[in-house]
DOPAKE-488310 format. One record per residue (C-alpha): residue number from 1; x, y negated, z. Coordinates in nm, 3 decimals. Layout:
BEGIN
<site i="NUM" xx="X" yy="Y" zz="Z"/>
...
END
This chain:
BEGIN
<site i="1" xx="-15.403" yy="17.640" zz="-3.074"/>
<site i="2" xx="-15.646" yy="17.738" zz="-2.815"/>
<site i="3" xx="-15.442" yy="18.097" zz="-2.759"/>
<site i="4" xx="-15.138" yy="17.897" zz="-2.715"/>
<site i="5" xx="-15.366" yy="17.671" zz="-2.431"/>
<site i="6" xx="-15.426" yy="18.026" zz="-2.304"/>
<site i="7" xx="-15.109" yy="18.165" zz="-2.300"/>
<site i="8" xx="-14.941" yy="17.868" zz="-2.109"/>
<site i="9" xx="-15.186" yy="17.821" zz="-1.884"/>
<site i="10" xx="-15.164" yy="18.201" zz="-1.812"/>
<site i="11" xx="-14.757" yy="18.136" zz="-1.798"/>
<site i="12" xx="-14.794" yy="17.884" zz="-1.582"/>
<site i="13" xx="-15.001" yy="18.084" zz="-1.338"/>
<site i="14" xx="-14.774" yy="18.298" zz="-1.348"/>
<site i="15" xx="-14.486" yy="18.133" zz="-1.283"/>
<site i="16" xx="-14.692" yy="17.911" zz="-0.983"/>
<site i="17" xx="-14.808" yy="18.218" zz="-0.745"/>
<site i="18" xx="-14.500" yy="18.374" zz="-0.659"/>
<site i="19" xx="-14.309" yy="18.049" zz="-0.629"/>
<site i="20" xx="-14.558" yy="17.985" zz="-0.353"/>
<site i="21" xx="-14.458" yy="18.321" zz="-0.227"/>
<site i="22" xx="-14.089" yy="18.280" zz="-0.251"/>
<site i="23" xx="-13.885" yy="18.105" zz="-0.022"/>
<site i="24" xx="-13.482" yy="18.151" zz="-0.065"/>
<site i="25" xx="-13.447" yy="17.951" zz="0.283"/>
<site i="26" xx="-13.607" yy="18.215" zz="0.456"/>
<site i="27" xx="-13.952" yy="18.097" zz="0.721"/>
<site i="28" xx="-13.742" yy="17.789" zz="0.745"/>
<site i="29" xx="-14.124" yy="17.630" zz="0.803"/>
<site i="30" xx="-14.221" yy="17.893" zz="1.089"/>
<site i="31" xx="-14.035" yy="17.764" zz="1.330"/>
<site i="32" xx="-14.199" yy="17.499" zz="1.507"/>
<site i="33" xx="-14.138" yy="17.370" zz="1.842"/>
<site i="34" xx="-14.299" yy="17.113" zz="2.058"/>
<site i="35" xx="-13.997" yy="17.135" zz="2.377"/>
<site i="36" xx="-13.854" yy="16.799" zz="2.373"/>
<site i="37" xx="-13.479" yy="16.711" zz="2.218"/>
<site i="38" xx="-13.185" yy="16.704" zz="2.424"/>
<site i="39" xx="-13.321" yy="16.913" zz="2.654"/>
<site i="40" xx="-13.106" yy="16.929" zz="2.963"/>
<site i="41" xx="-12.892" yy="16.603" zz="2.864"/>
<site i="42" xx="-12.895" yy="16.273" zz="3.049"/>
<site i="43" xx="-12.948" yy="16.119" zz="2.723"/>
<site i="44" xx="-13.091" yy="15.693" zz="2.726"/>
<site i="45" xx="-13.431" yy="15.717" zz="2.632"/>
<site i="46" xx="-13.418" yy="15.439" zz="2.333"/>
<site i="47" xx="-13.136" yy="15.685" zz="2.207"/>
<site i="48" xx="-13.332" yy="16.003" zz="2.249"/>
<site i="49" xx="-13.657" yy="15.790" zz="2.012"/>
<site i="50" xx="-13.366" yy="15.685" zz="1.714"/>
<site i="51" xx="-13.288" yy="16.062" zz="1.744"/>
<site i="52" xx="-13.594" yy="16.149" zz="1.740"/>
<site i="53" xx="-13.708" yy="15.927" zz="1.471"/>
<site i="54" xx="-13.403" yy="15.941" zz="1.197"/>
<site i="55" xx="-13.251" yy="16.301" zz="1.268"/>
<site i="56" xx="-13.573" yy="16.483" zz="1.398"/>
<site i="57" xx="-13.741" yy="16.615" zz="1.076"/>
<site i="58" xx="-13.432" yy="16.748" zz="0.953"/>
<site i="59" xx="-13.207" yy="16.846" zz="1.287"/>
<site i="60" xx="-13.514" yy="17.016" zz="1.476"/>
<site i="61" xx="-13.762" yy="17.251" zz="1.497"/>
<site i="62" xx="-14.035" yy="16.963" zz="1.496"/>
<site i="63" xx="-14.028" yy="16.908" zz="1.132"/>
<site i="64" xx="-14.300" yy="16.756" zz="0.983"/>
<site i="65" xx="-14.369" yy="16.899" zz="0.653"/>
<site i="66" xx="-14.522" yy="16.676" zz="0.416"/>
<site i="67" xx="-14.788" yy="16.812" zz="0.180"/>
<site i="68" xx="-14.543" yy="16.841" zz="-0.133"/>
<site i="69" xx="-14.327" yy="17.048" zz="0.088"/>
<site i="70" xx="-14.493" yy="17.313" zz="-0.029"/>
<site i="71" xx="-14.529" yy="17.274" zz="-0.393"/>
<site i="72" xx="-14.230" yy="17.466" zz="-0.575"/>
<site i="73" xx="-13.966" yy="17.413" zz="-0.669"/>
<site i="74" xx="-14.011" yy="17.112" zz="-0.414"/>
<site i="75" xx="-14.036" yy="17.313" zz="-0.111"/>
<site i="76" xx="-13.741" yy="17.490" zz="-0.226"/>
<site i="77" xx="-13.538" yy="17.147" zz="-0.210"/>
<site i="78" xx="-13.679" yy="17.013" zz="0.115"/>
<site i="79" xx="-13.672" yy="17.388" zz="0.299"/>
<site i="80" xx="-13.294" yy="17.373" zz="0.158"/>
<site i="81" xx="-13.198" yy="17.023" zz="0.358"/>
<site i="82" xx="-13.362" yy="17.116" zz="0.667"/>
<site i="83" xx="-13.214" yy="17.451" zz="0.686"/>
<site i="84" xx="-12.856" yy="17.265" zz="0.650"/>
<site i="85" xx="-12.951" yy="16.993" zz="0.865"/>
<site i="86" xx="-13.045" yy="17.260" zz="1.138"/>
<site i="87" xx="-12.749" yy="17.495" zz="1.129"/>
<site i="88" xx="-12.491" yy="17.206" zz="1.177"/>
<site i="89" xx="-12.701" yy="17.019" zz="1.456"/>
<site i="90" xx="-13.055" yy="17.144" zz="1.600"/>
<site i="91" xx="-13.162" yy="16.914" zz="1.873"/>
<site i="92" xx="-13.433" yy="17.195" zz="1.962"/>
<site i="93" xx="-13.169" yy="17.368" zz="2.086"/>
<site i="94" xx="-12.937" yy="17.087" zz="2.253"/>
<site i="95" xx="-12.866" yy="17.323" zz="2.555"/>
<site i="96" xx="-12.688" yy="17.619" zz="2.380"/>
<site i="97" xx="-12.441" yy="17.399" zz="2.276"/>
<site i="98" xx="-12.056" yy="17.345" zz="2.466"/>
<site i="99" xx="-11.991" yy="17.011" zz="2.616"/>
<site i="100" xx="-11.742" yy="16.974" zz="2.337"/>
<site i="101" xx="-12.005" yy="17.009" zz="2.055"/>
<site i="102" xx="-12.213" yy="16.744" zz="2.238"/>
<site i="103" xx="-11.926" yy="16.502" zz="2.165"/>
<site i="104" xx="-11.858" yy="16.624" zz="1.855"/>
<site i="105" xx="-12.187" yy="16.705" zz="1.623"/>
<site i="106" xx="-12.379" yy="16.330" zz="1.683"/>
<site i="107" xx="-12.024" yy="16.209" zz="1.638"/>
<site i="108" xx="-12.031" yy="16.410" zz="1.294"/>
<site i="109" xx="-12.375" yy="16.314" zz="1.226"/>
<site i="110" xx="-12.264" yy="15.947" zz="1.167"/>
<site i="111" xx="-12.383" yy="15.780" zz="1.501"/>
<site i="112" xx="-12.258" yy="15.420" zz="1.498"/>
<site i="113" xx="-12.398" yy="15.342" zz="1.157"/>
<site i="114" xx="-12.098" yy="15.554" zz="1.008"/>
<site i="115" xx="-12.242" yy="15.787" zz="0.677"/>
<site i="116" xx="-12.065" yy="16.122" zz="0.682"/>
<site i="117" xx="-12.005" yy="16.409" zz="0.464"/>
<site i="118" xx="-12.218" yy="16.573" zz="0.648"/>
<site i="119" xx="-12.517" yy="16.375" zz="0.696"/>
<site i="120" xx="-12.594" yy="16.194" zz="0.327"/>
<site i="121" xx="-12.837" yy="15.930" zz="0.544"/>
<site i="122" xx="-12.705" yy="15.658" zz="0.767"/>
<site i="123" xx="-12.782" yy="15.695" zz="1.106"/>
<site i="124" xx="-12.889" yy="15.300" zz="1.262"/>
<site i="125" xx="-12.577" yy="15.203" zz="1.565"/>
<site i="126" xx="-12.730" yy="15.225" zz="1.947"/>
<site i="127" xx="-12.456" yy="15.006" zz="1.974"/>
<site i="128" xx="-12.581" yy="14.604" zz="2.086"/>
<site i="129" xx="-12.540" yy="14.408" zz="1.808"/>
<site i="130" xx="-12.308" yy="14.123" zz="1.794"/>
<site i="131" xx="-12.418" yy="13.723" zz="1.757"/>
<site i="132" xx="-12.626" yy="13.700" zz="1.418"/>
<site i="133" xx="-12.426" yy="13.590" zz="1.097"/>
<site i="134" xx="-12.537" yy="13.251" zz="0.973"/>
END
């Protein structure tokens, strides 16, 4: 029984060390920016705040990594989501997009409260709400 426990601990150590070093999506966590989002855009501050709060973690270089994002295999799943989000839209590189992309990309993300295939989450509508339903 003691031999089995020793082998199990050794096997876990041998798997844990490489999994902490291997990052299938590259150095996603190495990219960090303190630059404001929507650089060069004339966006309303309320809209910018909404995008920062709801979209910034996956769609910018200003990701706040939770503690569990450093533990494999969770780290791989989270890095995949951030890598995928940044590849579709990176708000930190807003000034690099064409005028057409600046209109198209936020629409694809689901602005207006609609879910889209590219973003499984729902972004709140920035349009004023109608009268409350009673």
